[in-house]
One Martini backbone bead per residue (centre of mass of N, CA, C, O) as a GRO file, in nm:
protein
   92
    1MET     BB    1   9.708  11.932  10.116
    2SER     BB    2   9.701  11.630  10.202
    3LYS     BB    3   9.572  11.321  10.149
    4LYS     BB    4   9.487  11.264  10.438
    5GLU     BB    5   9.333  11.531  10.479
    6LYS     BB    6   9.139  11.489  10.238
    7ASP     BB    7   9.015  11.216  10.362
    8LEU     BB    8   8.899  11.357  10.618
    9VAL     BB    9   8.695  11.540  10.496
   10VAL     BB   10   8.526  11.307  10.372
   11GLU     BB   11   8.513  11.138  10.675
   12LYS     BB   12   8.299  11.330  10.862
   13GLU     BB   13   8.065  11.105  10.894
   14PHE     BB   14   8.197  11.070  11.155
   15PHE     BB   15   8.195  11.048  11.514
   16ILE     BB   16   8.438  11.296  11.587
   17ASP     BB   17   8.705  11.443  11.755
   18TYR     BB   18   8.934  11.604  11.556
   19GLU     BB   19   9.108  11.761  11.784
   20MET     BB   20   9.223  11.493  11.957
   21PHE     BB   21   9.388  11.420  11.693
   22THR     BB   22   9.582  11.308  11.476
   23VAL     BB   23   9.614  11.228  11.159
   24ASP     BB   24   9.709  10.936  11.198
   25GLU     BB   25   9.490  10.860  11.397
   26LEU     BB   26   9.252  10.913  11.215
   27VAL     BB   27   9.317  10.707  10.998
   28LYS     BB   28   9.315  10.455  11.201
   29ILE     BB   29   9.009  10.500  11.271
   30MET     BB   30   8.893  10.482  10.991
   31ASP     BB   31   8.980  10.216  10.920
   32PHE     BB   32   8.850  10.062  11.156
   33TYR     BB   33   8.560  10.147  11.071
   34LYS     BB   34   8.562  10.019  10.794
   35LEU     BB   35   8.614   9.732  10.896
   36MET     BB   36   8.353   9.711  11.056
   37GLU     BB   37   8.162   9.768  10.813
   38LYS     BB   38   8.248   9.516  10.665
   39ILE     BB   39   8.180   9.303  10.873
   40SER     BB   40   7.872   9.384  10.914
   41LYS     BB   41   7.830   9.285  10.593
   42GLY     BB   42   7.996   8.990  10.569
   43LYS     BB   43   8.295   9.020  10.524
   44LYS     BB   44   8.599   8.944  10.495
   45TYR     BB   45   8.855   8.860  10.743
   46ASN     BB   46   9.119   8.906  10.977
   47ARG     BB   47   9.139   8.832  11.290
   48GLU     BB   48   9.426   8.921  11.394
   49ASP     BB   49   9.415   9.206  11.259
   50THR     BB   50   9.160   9.299  11.401
   51ILE     BB   51   9.277   9.284  11.690
   52GLU     BB   52   9.510   9.483  11.640
   53LYS     BB   53   9.330   9.725  11.554
   54TYR     BB   54   9.174   9.737  11.814
   55LYS     BB   55   9.416   9.797  11.999
   56GLU     BB   56   9.491  10.053  11.867
   57TYR     BB   57   9.219  10.204  11.900
   58ARG     BB   58   9.234  10.203  12.213
   59ASN     BB   59   9.490  10.349  12.244
   60ILE     BB   60   9.400  10.604  12.112
   61ILE     BB   61   9.139  10.667  12.278
   62ASN     BB   62   9.191  10.615  12.594
   63ASN     BB   63   8.854  10.592  12.663
   64ILE     BB   64   8.579  10.452  12.758
   65SER     BB   65   8.359  10.658  12.726
   66LEU     BB   66   8.438  10.738  12.430
   67GLU     BB   67   8.393  10.467  12.311
   68LYS     BB   68   8.091  10.444  12.377
   69GLN     BB   69   8.010  10.693  12.223
   70TYR     BB   70   8.106  10.604  11.945
   71ASP     BB   71   7.948  10.343  11.931
   72LYS     BB   72   7.657  10.482  11.954
   73ALA     BB   73   7.695  10.645  11.695
   74LEU     BB   74   7.735  10.402  11.501
   75GLU     BB   75   7.475  10.263  11.563
   76LYS     BB   76   7.292  10.497  11.469
   77GLU     BB   77   7.430  10.572  11.179
   78LYS     BB   78   7.549  10.267  11.069
   79HIS     BB   79   7.448   9.988  11.216
   80PHE     BB   80   7.695   9.944  11.423
   81SER     BB   81   7.908   9.750  11.662
   82ILE     BB   82   8.207   9.711  11.800
   83TYR     BB   83   8.140   9.547  12.045
   84SER     BB   84   7.976   9.316  11.900
   85ILE     BB   85   8.190   9.239  11.693
   86MET     BB   86   8.422   9.174  11.891
   87LYS     BB   87   8.283   8.967  12.072
   88ASN     BB   88   8.266   8.766  11.836
   89ILE     BB   89   8.571   8.744  11.779
   90ILE     BB   90   8.690   8.698  12.072
   91GLY     BB   91   8.483   8.660  12.283
   92ASP     BB   92   8.425   8.588  12.633
   0.00000   0.00000   0.00000
């Protein structure tokens, strides 16, 4: 088992359909979720990098319904919303 695969076993705390994505895509999704969690706790971040990672996340998920489903699960389990965070970063 590779390091990335081991990391994914530990990261199954997030609500994701692990069968839908490649290992590389899952790593990118997890990294993005960790960034969102960091921002939700008021920690510093780079705006441009965050927007780029959000675009990458959306390209991987590539399904608005699934994005909403994952966002609701994160809000329920982790108490942060990607939509709310990104709305504040990008603006209206």
